[in-house]
N, C-alpha and C positions, 0 to 999 in steps of 0.2 A: 226295215233295214237295221234300225237301232237294236232291235231284239236279236237279230242274227249276230251282230257284232258283240253284243253283251254275252251271248252264249259262246261265241268263238274265243272270247277272252277268258272264259271260265268264271265269269262273275255270277254271283247268286242272284236269282230272281227275288225281288223284295215286295211282290204284290203291289206294285206302284201304278199299274195300268188301270184306267177306268174300266169298269165291268164290260162295257160294250166293245172294248178293244182287246180285252185280255185273251180271248180265244186265238185271235190272229197273232198277237204278240207271242203267246206261248208256243205256237207252232213253229214260228221262226226261231225263237229262243232255243227250243229243244233241238232243232236241226243244227244250230250253231254249237250248242253244247256237245252234241254227238261228235262233231268235228274236233272240238277242243279235246275231248276225252280220247279220241283216236290218235290225235297228235301227241298227247301226253304219253300214251302207250308206246308209240313209235320211239319217242325220246328215251323212255325207260329201257326198252329193248336195245337201243343203240348204246346206252351206257353199259348195260350188262355185256354186250358183245365186246366192247372195248376193254372191260375189266378181264374178261376171259382171254382175250388176245394178249393182254399184258401178262397174265398168269402163265399163259403158254410160253411166252418168251422167257420167263424166269424159271420155268420148271425144267428140271434135268432128268427126272425119273420118267422112263419111257412109258410105263403103265399109266402114270398120272397124265402124261401128255396125250395119250390116246383118249382118256376120259375127257380131258379138256377139249380136244378136237371134236369129239362127239357132241359135247355141250355147245360148242360154237356152231356146229352145223345145225343143231336144233334151234338155237337162238336165231340164226340166220334165216331159217325157214319161217319161224314165227314173225320175224321182222319183215320178210317179204310179204307175208299174208297181211300183216298190219298196215304196211304201206299201200297194198292193193285196196284194203278196206277204206283207208283214208282217201285215196284217189276216188273211189266209188262214192263216198259220202260227199266229197267236194263236187263231183260230177253231177250229183243229184240236185245240187242247189239250183233253185230257180228264183233268182232275185225278183223277177217281175211279179211272181206270185205274192211277194210280201210288200210291194210298193203300193 
């Protein structure tokens, strides 16, 4: 469980586990790290979406507004996929496996 939490918090693995526990630790750690990375990607896309929304509010040129709307649609699709991926990773967690 500690390995999973270390990964989910994005912490680096420092080879601190005894050799006989390392394999189990790394499996849980990598699963947690995947969730951390996926969550970071969702946050990055969310920030980009907000920036484009703000640019769209400020933009007066119709051609540029169309471009920004298309960018926003693209980001929104990526964001939906990223959220789905994150939910999938979280759903795969099996805490009992690591206890």
